[in-house]
TORMI-794999 format. One line per 8 residues: number of its first residue (from 1); their letters; for each residue x, y, z of C-alpha. Coordinates in nm, 2 decimals, decimal comma. Example, Ala and Ser with C-alpha at 12.3 -4.5 7.8 and 13.67 -1.06 7.14 Angstrom:
# TORMI-794999
1	AS	1,23/-0,45/0,78 | 1,37/-0,11/0,71
//
This chain:
# TORMI-794999
1	MNGEAGAP	-2,96/11,13/-9,63 | -2,89/11,39/-9,90 | -2,51/11,39/-9,98 | -2,48/11,77/-9,98 | -2,34/11,93/-9,66 | -2,62/12,10/-9,46 | -2,89/11,95/-9,68 | -3,21/11,84/-9,50
9	AESLAGIF	-3,25/11,47/-9,44 | -3,46/11,28/-9,69 | -3,81/11,18/-9,56 | -3,83/10,83/-9,43 | -4,14/10,78/-9,65 | -3,93/10,86/-9,95 | -3,66/10,62/-9,85 | -3,92/10,34/-9,79
17	ERLIIRHG	-4,09/10,41/-10,12 | -3,77/10,39/-10,31 | -3,67/10,07/-10,13 | -4,00/9,90/-10,19 | -4,00/9,99/-10,56 | -3,65/9,85/-10,61 | -3,66/9,54/-10,38 | -4,03/9,47/-10,30
25	PISVAQYM	-4,22/9,50/-9,97 | -4,04/9,54/-9,64 | -4,13/9,36/-9,31 | -4,36/9,53/-9,05 | -4,06/9,49/-8,81 | -3,83/9,69/-9,04 | -4,10/9,95/-9,10 | -4,17/10,00/-8,73
33	GESNARYY	-3,81/9,98/-8,62 | -3,68/10,24/-8,87 | -3,98/10,46/-8,82 | -3,94/10,48/-8,44 | -3,56/10,53/-8,47 | -3,62/10,83/-8,69 | -3,91/10,96/-8,47 | -3,72/10,95/-8,14
41	AGKDPLGE	-3,39/11,07/-8,27 | -3,50/11,42/-8,34 | -3,77/11,53/-8,08 | -3,91/11,52/-7,73 | -4,25/11,36/-7,80 | -4,39/11,40/-7,45 | -4,64/11,64/-7,30 | -4,93/11,85/-7,42
49	AGDFVTAP	-4,71/12,01/-7,69 | -4,58/11,67/-7,81 | -4,76/11,36/-7,93 | -4,85/11,17/-7,61 | -4,85/11,18/-7,23 | -4,72/10,90/-7,01 | -4,82/10,82/-6,65 | -4,53/11,00/-6,48
57	EISQMFGE	-4,63/11,32/-6,66 | -4,99/11,29/-6,54 | -4,91/11,29/-6,17 | -4,62/11,27/-5,93 | -4,82/11,00/-5,75 | -4,72/10,74/-6,01 | -4,34/10,78/-5,96 | -4,37/10,82/-5,59
65	LIGLWLAD	-4,55/10,49/-5,54 | -4,29/10,31/-5,77 | -4,02/10,46/-5,55 | -4,18/10,34/-5,23 | -4,23/9,99/-5,38 | -3,86/9,98/-5,47 | -3,75/10,10/-5,13 | -3,98/9,85/-4,95
73	MWIRAGHG	-3,83/9,56/-5,16 | -3,47/9,68/-5,10 | -3,52/9,72/-4,72 | -3,69/9,38/-4,68 | -3,42/9,21/-4,89 | -3,15/9,34/-4,66 | -3,03/9,68/-4,78 | -2,78/9,55/-5,04
81	APVHYVEL	-2,51/9,79/-5,15 | -2,40/9,93/-5,39 | -2,75/9,94/-5,53 | -2,84/10,06/-5,88 | -3,16/10,23/-6,00 | -3,20/10,14/-6,37 | -3,47/10,28/-6,60 | -3,53/10,18/-6,96
89	GPGRGTLA	-3,66/10,46/-7,17 | -3,69/10,72/-6,89 | -3,87/10,99/-7,09 | -3,79/11,33/-6,95 | -3,67/11,17/-6,62 | -3,99/11,26/-6,44 | -4,06/10,91/-6,31 | -3,71/10,87/-6,18
97	RDALRAAR	-3,71/11,21/-6,01 | -4,03/11,13/-5,83 | -3,94/10,78/-5,74 | -3,59/10,87/-5,61 | -3,73/11,15/-5,40 | -3,98/10,91/-5,24 | -3,72/10,63/-5,19 | -3,47/10,87/-5,03
105	RYGLQPKV	-3,70/10,92/-4,73 | -3,64/10,55/-4,65 | -3,27/10,55/-4,69 | -3,25/10,43/-5,05 | -3,01/10,65/-5,25 | -2,90/10,43/-5,54 | -2,67/10,51/-5,83 | -2,88/10,61/-6,12
113	HFVESSPA	-2,86/10,46/-6,47 | -3,07/10,55/-6,77 | -3,09/10,34/-7,09 | -3,18/10,60/-7,35 | -3,09/10,64/-7,72 | -3,27/10,96/-7,80 | -3,04/11,27/-7,80 | -3,34/11,50/-7,74
121	LREAQRVT	-3,46/11,30/-7,44 | -3,11/11,26/-7,29 | -3,09/11,64/-7,28 | -3,42/11,67/-7,10 | -3,31/11,39/-6,86 | -2,99/11,58/-6,77 | -3,19/11,87/-6,65 | -3,43/11,65/-6,44
129	VPQAQWHH	-3,18/11,39/-6,30 | -2,83/11,54/-6,35 | -2,66/11,26/-6,14 | -2,77/10,99/-6,39 | -2,53/10,79/-6,60 | -2,64/10,71/-6,95 | -2,62/10,39/-7,15 | -2,73/10,27/-7,49
137	DLSGVPGD	-2,83/9,93/-7,36 | -2,82/9,72/-7,04 | -2,47/9,59/-7,11 | -2,32/9,92/-6,98 | -2,49/9,90/-6,64 | -2,25/9,79/-6,36 | -2,27/9,42/-6,25 | -2,19/9,48/-5,88
145	GPILLVAN	-2,48/9,50/-5,64 | -2,86/9,46/-5,68 | -3,05/9,64/-5,95 | -3,39/9,81/-5,91 | -3,52/9,83/-6,26 | -3,82/10,02/-6,41 | -3,94/10,00/-6,77 | -4,25/10,22/-6,82
153	EFLDALPI	-4,39/10,23/-7,17 | -4,06/10,10/-7,31 | -4,14/9,76/-7,46 | -4,44/9,88/-7,66 | -4,22/10,08/-7,90 | -3,99/9,78/-7,99 | -4,05/9,64/-8,34 | -4,30/9,36/-8,37
161	RQLVRTGQ	-4,31/9,09/-8,63 | -4,65/8,99/-8,77 | -4,76/8,67/-8,94 | -5,09/8,64/-9,13 | -5,28/8,33/-9,23 | -5,36/8,33/-9,60 | -5,53/8,08/-9,82 | -5,19/7,93/-9,90
169	GWRERMVG	-5,08/7,91/-9,54 | -4,89/8,15/-9,30 | -4,69/8,44/-9,45 | -4,50/8,73/-9,29 | -4,70/9,05/-9,30 | -4,51/9,31/-9,50 | -4,55/9,67/-9,60 | -4,59/9,74/-9,97
177	LADGRFVP	-4,71/10,02/-10,20 | -5,06/10,07/-10,36 | -5,16/10,39/-10,54 | -4,88/10,57/-10,37 | -4,97/10,47/-10,02 | -4,81/10,22/-9,78 | -5,03/9,92/-9,72 | -5,00/9,59/-9,54
185	VAGDRPMD	-4,95/9,29/-9,77 | -4,88/8,92/-9,73 | -4,52/8,81/-9,81 | -4,45/8,53/-10,06 | -4,24/8,30/-9,83 | -4,41/8,02/-9,64 | -4,38/8,08/-9,26 | -4,59/7,79/-9,12
193	AAVPEAMR	-4,28/7,65/-8,94 | -4,27/7,97/-8,73 | -4,62/7,93/-8,61 | -4,70/7,72/-8,30 | -4,87/7,40/-8,41 | -5,18/7,47/-8,21 | -5,24/7,79/-8,41 | -5,16/7,67/-8,76
201	EMAPGTII	-5,51/7,59/-8,87 | -5,66/7,93/-8,77 | -5,89/8,10/-9,01 | -5,75/8,29/-9,31 | -5,69/8,66/-9,21 | -5,58/8,57/-8,86 | -5,28/8,78/-8,75 | -5,03/8,68/-8,48
209	ETCPGAAA	-4,76/8,91/-8,34 | -4,43/8,85/-8,17 | -4,17/9,09/-8,04 | -3,82/8,94/-8,04 | -3,68/9,26/-7,89 | -3,91/9,26/-7,59 | -3,83/8,89/-7,53 | -3,45/8,97/-7,55
217	VVDEIAGR	-3,48/9,26/-7,30 | -3,68/9,06/-7,05 | -3,43/8,77/-7,08 | -3,15/9,01/-7,01 | -3,33/9,17/-6,71 | -3,40/8,82/-6,57 | -3,03/8,73/-6,61 | -2,92/9,05/-6,43
225	LLAQGGAA	-3,17/8,98/-6,14 | -3,03/8,63/-6,10 | -2,67/8,74/-6,11 | -2,69/9,06/-5,90 | -3,01/9,03/-5,70 | -3,29/9,29/-5,73 | -3,64/9,35/-5,85 | -3,80/9,49/-6,17
233	LIIDYGHD	-4,13/9,66/-6,27 | -4,23/9,64/-6,63 | -4,53/9,87/-6,69 | -4,70/9,90/-7,03 | -5,03/9,85/-7,21 | -5,09/9,51/-7,34 | -5,25/9,17/-7,26 | -5,17/8,90/-7,01
241	IARTGSTL	-5,34/8,62/-7,20 | -5,26/8,50/-7,55 | -5,45/8,68/-7,83 | -5,46/8,73/-8,20 | -5,50/9,03/-8,43 | -5,29/9,34/-8,52 | -5,23/9,58/-8,23 | -5,00/9,81/-8,43
249	QAVRAHRK	-5,10/10,17/-8,38 | -4,97/10,52/-8,43 | -5,02/10,85/-8,23 | -4,95/11,20/-8,35 | -5,05/11,52/-8,16 | -5,25/11,31/-7,91 | -5,46/11,15/-8,18 | -5,46/10,80/-8,33
257	VDPFAMPG	-5,35/10,80/-8,69 | -5,30/10,54/-8,97 | -4,97/10,36/-8,87 | -4,88/10,34/-9,24 | -4,95/10,71/-9,32 | -4,64/10,90/-9,19 | -4,34/10,68/-9,11 | -4,09/10,86/-8,88
265	LADLTAHV	-4,34/11,14/-8,79 | -4,57/10,95/-8,55 | -4,51/10,72/-8,25 | -4,56/10,36/-8,35 | -4,64/10,11/-8,08 | -4,80/9,77/-8,03 | -4,95/9,59/-7,73 | -4,71/9,41/-7,50
273	DFATLVQV	-4,76/9,03/-7,48 | -4,70/8,99/-7,11 | -4,80/8,62/-7,12 | -4,50/8,54/-7,34 | -4,27/8,76/-7,13 | -4,36/8,57/-6,81 | -4,25/8,25/-6,99 | -3,92/8,41/-7,10
281	AQARGCRW	-3,84/8,53/-6,74 | -3,93/8,20/-6,58 | -3,73/8,00/-6,84 | -3,43/8,19/-6,72 | -3,50/8,10/-6,36 | -3,63/8,44/-6,25 | -3,91/8,48/-6,00 | -4,23/8,62/-6,15
289	LGTVTQGR	-4,41/8,83/-5,88 | -4,73/8,86/-6,09 | -4,90/9,06/-6,36 | -5,19/9,29/-6,25 | -5,37/9,59/-6,40 | -5,21/9,92/-6,33 | -5,53/10,03/-6,15 | -5,52/9,74/-5,91
297	WLRELGIE	-5,15/9,78/-5,84 | -5,17/10,16/-5,77 | -5,48/10,11/-5,55 | -5,29/9,83/-5,35 | -5,00/10,07/-5,30 | -5,23/10,35/-5,17 | -5,28/10,60/-5,45 | -5,63/10,69/-5,33
305	TRAESLAA	-5,49/10,78/-4,98 | -5,20/10,97/-5,14 | -5,44/11,17/-5,36 | -5,65/11,27/-5,06 | -5,34/11,38/-4,88 | -5,22/11,59/-5,17 | -5,56/11,74/-5,21 | -5,58/11,84/-4,85
313	YAPQHAAA	-5,23/11,99/-4,87 | -5,32/12,19/-5,18 | -5,70/12,23/-5,20 | -5,67/12,47/-5,49 | -5,55/12,17/-5,70 | -5,78/11,91/-5,56 | -5,98/11,87/-5,88 | -5,67/11,82/-6,09
321	IHAARDRL	-5,53/11,57/-5,84 | -5,85/11,37/-5,84 | -5,87/11,38/-6,22 | -5,51/11,25/-6,24 | -5,58/10,97/-6,00 | -5,88/10,87/-6,20 | -5,69/10,87/-6,53 | -5,42/10,65/-6,38
329	IGEGEMGT	-5,66/10,39/-6,22 | -5,99/10,42/-6,40 | -6,13/10,13/-6,59 | -6,20/10,35/-6,89 | -5,86/10,51/-6,87 | -5,52/10,36/-6,81 | -5,62/10,15/-6,51 | -5,73/9,84/-6,71
337	LFKVMGLA	-5,54/9,85/-7,04 | -5,20/9,90/-6,87 | -5,04/9,61/-6,68 | -4,77/9,59/-6,42 | -4,54/9,29/-6,42 | -4,30/9,23/-6,13 | -3,98/9,02/-6,15 | -3,73/8,95/-5,88
345	DPNWPEAA	-3,43/8,74/-5,77 | -3,58/8,42/-5,63 | -3,42/8,50/-5,30 | -3,59/8,84/-5,27 | -3,92/8,88/-5,06 | -4,28/8,88/-5,16 | -4,39/9,21/-5,32 | -4,67/9,46/-5,23
353	GFPS	-4,93/9,51/-5,50 | -4,91/9,15/-5,64 | -5,10/8,85/-5,52 | -4,90/8,64/-5,27
//
């Protein structure tokens, strides 16, 4: 930050460039973490005028079905009270608004808690869900009564760590400078000990990713479910079997761009490793309900019937309703790439939408 009062903030690219010149390459995790902190601090990135659109903004059906799922779990678990609706990274509050409206029809009127760090998005959420309470992290959420937690497109923005196999062994993947541009480079410190033994002899050039932040969040969610009772839905794009390769990507103005081209000005994300997160939750003793594609989960909950009902009620919007449905569940759209993972207190019931 420029030291003069009222002076504009220095670009993050300039800060990174100076840092790399003085001290050498920085980690991918630092690059991603600081880039997203700057990006989310100063803008509302959602919607057609922003950089990307999330499922709740595509159709009310998404949030409604989540609300019905939560209400069904709560009712069959015995109507615990007080009950808390907790959402991590709630965007503009659209999902919560739709979910809470649907849940209210079945008697579920929980206290509402948002975990949100962006000042711009908090302002939007206050308009949409004025009764919410805001927290910087889960530690501020009350510990009395069951929690019904939703994290939609939250984990994908947490910083990842990348390791790359070189001719000299495994190294951390860093961000350096070449001809005035940010580029990925291999670090100079051996990292073989950080790689699972079964993967250590993979071919040079192989990249593996980990996300310590996502693991920590899921561990805390699992602990809360065990201590308080409740259920959680984690929805994001990613993979449910182990894989290699870089998944770091950037979006600006609804287009994919070079993730190293404009730090702080584009949304940086990476695929969520659901396979590892299942292990984290189960190691804590939490019940894993399953991980399925978003398309399958929404179909199981009745999105196609709901779409026909909405289209019949508002035939002038039928084409848009059907297009939104297809975008949410289509194999070439969000239906396959996005996954839904369910977690619950071991004493809570089976869940709709997941294999029993």
